[in-house]
C-alpha positions in Angstrom: 32.5 26.9 42.4 31.3 30.3 41.2 32.5 32.0 44.4 36.0 30.4 44.1 36.2 31.5 40.4 35.3 35.1 41.3 37.8 35.0 44.2 40.7 34.2 42.0 39.7 36.1 38.9 42.2 38.8 38.0 39.5 41.0 36.5 38.1 42.8 39.5 35.6 45.6 39.2 38.3 48.1 39.9 40.5 46.7 37.1 37.5 46.9 34.7 36.9 50.5 35.6 40.6 51.2 35.2 40.5 49.7 31.7 37.6 51.9 30.8 39.4 54.9 32.2 42.3 54.2 29.9 40.1 53.8 26.9 38.2 57.1 27.6 41.4 59.0 28.3 43.0 57.7 25.1 40.0 58.7 23.1 39.8 62.2 24.6 43.5 62.8 24.2 43.6 61.6 20.6 40.7 63.9 19.6 41.4 66.8 22.0 42.1 69.3 19.2 39.4 68.0 16.8 36.2 69.1 18.5 34.2 71.7 16.6 30.6 72.0 15.7 29.4 73.6 19.0 31.2 71.2 21.3 32.4 72.3 24.7 36.2 72.9 25.2 38.2 70.2 27.0 38.4 72.3 30.2 34.7 72.6 30.5 34.2 68.9 29.9 36.5 68.2 32.9 34.4 70.6 35.0 31.2 68.8 34.2 32.9 65.4 35.0 34.1 66.8 38.4 30.7 68.2 39.3 29.0 64.8 38.9 31.7 62.7 40.5 32.1 65.1 43.5 28.4 65.1 44.2 27.6 61.5 43.3 25.0 62.4 40.8 23.4 59.4 38.9 20.6 60.9 36.8 21.7 63.4 34.3 20.1 65.3 31.4 22.1 67.0 28.6 20.3 69.4 26.3 22.4 69.6 23.1 24.6 66.6 22.4 26.4 68.0 19.3 28.9 65.3 18.3 29.3 64.0 21.8 32.3 65.7 23.5 30.4 66.8 26.6 28.4 63.7 26.5 31.5 61.6 26.8 32.6 63.6 29.9 29.2 63.2 31.5 29.0 59.5 30.7 32.5 58.9 32.0 31.4 60.5 35.3 28.3 58.3 35.3 30.5 55.2 35.0 32.0 56.3 38.3 28.6 56.9 40.1 26.6 54.1 38.5 24.3 56.4 36.7 23.2 57.3 33.2 22.9 60.5 31.1 20.0 61.2 28.8 21.2 63.5 26.0 19.1 65.3 23.4 20.1 66.4 19.9 18.0 68.0 17.1 20.4 67.5 14.2 20.5 63.9 12.8 24.1 64.2 11.4 25.5 65.4 14.7 23.4 62.7 16.5 24.8 59.9 14.4 28.4 61.2 14.8 27.9 61.4 18.6 26.7 57.8 18.8 29.9 56.8 16.9 32.1 58.8 19.2 30.4 57.6 22.4 30.8 54.0 21.3 34.4 54.5 20.4 35.1 55.9 23.8 33.4 52.7 25.3 30.6 54.6 27.1 27.5 53.6 25.2 26.0 51.8 28.2 26.0 55.0 30.2 24.1 57.0 27.6 20.5 57.3 26.5 20.8 59.4 23.3 17.6 60.8 21.8 17.0 62.5 18.5 14.4 65.2 18.4 13.4 68.7 19.4 14.4 69.5 23.0 11.6 72.0 23.2 9.2 69.1 23.2 11.4 66.3 24.7 12.3 68.3 27.8 8.6 68.7 28.6 7.9 65.0 28.1 10.8 63.7 30.3 9.4 62.8 33.7 12.7 63.1 35.7 13.7 63.5 38.3 17.3 64.5 37.5 20.1 65.5 39.8 22.2 67.0 37.1 21.3 69.0 34.0 23.6 70.5 31.4 22.0 73.0 29.1 24.0 73.8 25.9 21.5 74.1 23.1 19.6 77.1 21.6 20.5 80.0 23.9 17.2 81.9 23.3 15.4 79.0 24.9 17.6 78.8 28.0 15.0 80.4 30.3 12.3 78.0 29.1 14.5 75.0 29.5 15.2 76.1 33.1 11.5 76.8 33.8 10.5 73.4 32.4 13.1 71.5 34.5 13.4 73.3 37.8 10.7 71.2 39.3 12.2 68.0 37.9 15.6 68.7 39.5 16.2 67.1 42.8 17.0 69.1 45.9 20.8 69.3 46.0 20.9 68.8 42.3 22.9 71.0 39.9 21.8 72.9 36.8 24.8 73.8 34.7 24.5 76.2 31.7 27.2 76.7 29.1 28.2 79.9 27.2 27.4 82.4 30.0 30.6 84.3 29.9 31.1 84.8 26.2 27.9 86.8 25.5 25.8 84.0 24.1 23.4 83.6 27.1 21.1 86.6 27.4 21.0 88.8 30.5 17.3 88.1 31.2 18.1 84.4 31.6 21.1 84.9 33.8 19.2 87.3 36.0 16.3 84.9 36.3 18.6 82.1 37.6 20.8 84.3 39.8 17.7 85.8 41.5 15.9 82.5 41.9 15.3 81.9 45.6 15.6 78.1 45.3 19.0 78.2 43.7 22.5 79.2 44.7 24.5 80.2 41.6 28.1 80.9 40.6 30.0 81.1 37.3 33.1 79.1 36.5 35.3 81.1 34.0 37.9 78.5 33.5 37.2 78.7 29.8 36.2 81.7 27.7 32.7 80.2 27.3 32.0 80.0 31.0 29.6 77.7 32.9 26.9 78.9 35.3 26.6 76.4 38.1 23.3 76.5 40.0 22.6 74.2 42.9 19.0 73.7 44.0 18.7 74.3 47.7 17.9 71.3 50.0 
């Protein structure tokens, strides 16, 4: 009986995904001009989404949730690959607002949001991850990378925000660009810029 019900049910998995897509798109379009408070621009959110979907990543870590714009793009991508994103935020007000935004976009099941100091949380997380997005305190970028490089799977991607607008320091960028285990390029679609570093297989 169960098989026959499933066979005739109009709500296939593809249709459910399509409904989610519509909900997320509507949320992003409605709030497109409202994101402030250290959130990524719309263009960069789409780049993050594309990186995850294109490579089939399923275990993501975001350092710096803010109020959830980038998290929504990451979680939307995870809804396509069957994965989940852990996101870290220090500020309780931003954290609570992010949870509200993620829920409104219909993506809560794809997000593990944690409130706390990423300096400590990053060290405690066991990994492994296949995608990392670093967008928190810029003076700690190098340390985040050092703490996570061994937890990133071969073929995984470490993406860093604000590398073209002067916020990321030169020492960090040189460290990553000269790292023998990574191949790095910079996407300058937005003024902020994203450094995209793939760990060699």
